[in-house]
N, C-alpha and C positions, 0 to 999 in steps of 0.2 A: 514556377511550378504551381499548379492549382491544387488546393486542398481538397481531398476526396470527401465524399459524404460520410464515410465512417469516421474520419478524423473530426469533421465538423460536429457530428453527433456526439462523439466522445468528449470533445471540449465543452460543448453546450451542456451535456449531462453532468460533467464534473463541476462546472460553474454553478448551475442551478442547484444540484444536490448539495454541493459544498456549502453554499450560502444557507440553505435550509437546515442542514444537519449540524453545521457549526453552531447555530443558535440553540440547538436542542440537547447537546451533550455536555454535561458538566465535567466529564473526564477528559476533555480535549483542551489543548492549550497551544497557542503560538508562544513558544518559549522566548524566542528572540527574532527580530527582524531588522535588517539593515539594507541599504541599497545594494549590497553585494550578495545577499542571500537571507535565508531564514532557517529556523530550527523549530520543529514541532514535537510534541510528545502526547501520546495517548496512553491511558492506563485502563485496565479492567481486571476484575477478579473473576476467574473462570472456575466453575465447579467441575473440574477434571484435573487429573494429575499432569505435571509438566510433560511427561512422555506422551500422554494422550493429546495434550494441546499441540505439542510439536508435530505429532502425526497428522493432526488436522491441518496445521499450518502449511505443511509441505504438500498438501493436496488442494491447491486453490480452486480447482475446477468444482469442488464440492461446496465452497462457501463464498467465494468472491462474488461481488455484485456484478451481474452482466452489464449493467449500465456503465460500468467503469472499465469496459474493454473496447478495443477497436472493432471487434467483430460483433459486438452486442451479444456475446454468448460465452459465459464463463467456462463452459465445457471445453473450450478450445485452449485453456490455460494448462501449462505444465510447469513443474518446478523440479529441477534435478538438484537435490539437496546435498551437494558436495562442492568443495572448492573448485571454482571454474565452471560450475553448473549453470544452466540457463533457466531463468524465469521467463518463459516464452509463451507466445500465443500464435497458433497456427490454424488457418482456416482456408477453405477453398477460395483462392483469390488473394491471399496475403499472409504475412507473418510479421511478428514484432518481437524484438528482444526487449523485455521490460527491465531486466536487470541481470547481473551476474553474481552468483553466490561467492562470497569471499570468506565466510566463516559459517560452518555448519556443525553444531555440537548438539546432538539430539537431547531433548529435555532441558536445554540450557539457553541456547542462543542461535539465531539465524540472522545473518547480515548479508544484505545485497548492495551492490553498487550499480548506479545508473539512474538517469532521470526518468520518472514515470510519466506516462500520458503526454499531455501537451508540452511538457518540459523537454521532450526529446528533440523538438525542432529548434531549441535554443542552445546557447553556449553555456549550458550549466551541467553540473554533475550532482549526484545525490548519493547519500548513504542511508539505507533503511535497515534498522536493527530491531529485532524482536528479542526481548530478554524474558526468560521464564524463571520464576522462583516459586518453590513450594510454599504455600501459606494457607492457614486456616482450612485445611482439608481440601484444598484446591490449588490453583495457580494464580499468582499475580503476574500479569502480562504487562510489560512496558514496551511500547513502540516508540522509537526515536527516529525522526527523519530530518536530515540536514540537507539543504539544497543551497548551492552557491555557484556563482559565476556571472556571466553576462546574460541578461534577459532584455530582449528588445522591448523598449517602452517602459522598462523598469518592472519591478515585482508587483507594485500596486496592491490589489486585493488577492493576489495569488496565494499568499500564506494562509489566509482564511479559507479560501476555496479548497486548497490542498488539505488543510486540517480537517475540513468537513468530510472530504472524501475518505481520508484515512480513519476518521472516527467511525464512519459508516462501515469500513472494512473490519475494524475491530469488533463492532457490534455483530456483524455477520459471522466472524470467526467464533466469537463467544457463543452465539446461538447454535452454530454447527457443532462445536466441540462439546458443549453440554448435552446436546441431544444425541450425539453419535456414541457417547460412552456411558 
């Protein structure tokens, strides 16, 4: 099966942005990396309440970076924030299930299962958890992402590229949540 132009663009964008962004964000970290997978963590303090941050979080069309979508348009993203709900992308000519909601506790936690982006074509799975805690008149956000399984050709530089992409997402979420409330 040939890889479509949207997929090639998404992979290229993730790798380029990831490499650049990873180098520039002190709040990003590859926590662990083995031949079987890796774990990432991003943190940020957001000047908004946990409920406000959660409300922003569950509306990815308003803050997600369009470069990190298959359709190149974040407006096509939806997140059904309930157990079994879909973090999906739908556009004329295609659709993608990015993850399934497995834990949704407004103002506290949002956890998704599923491999994001280029990991979807591999034998891997992922858990993406956003934890929100009230702190210093705002919210301390911690994003944990664990990916494991079989990756054709090995994981190589993928942990750093994925960390860069997620760091970019946290920065976009922070900017949106602080400006929206």
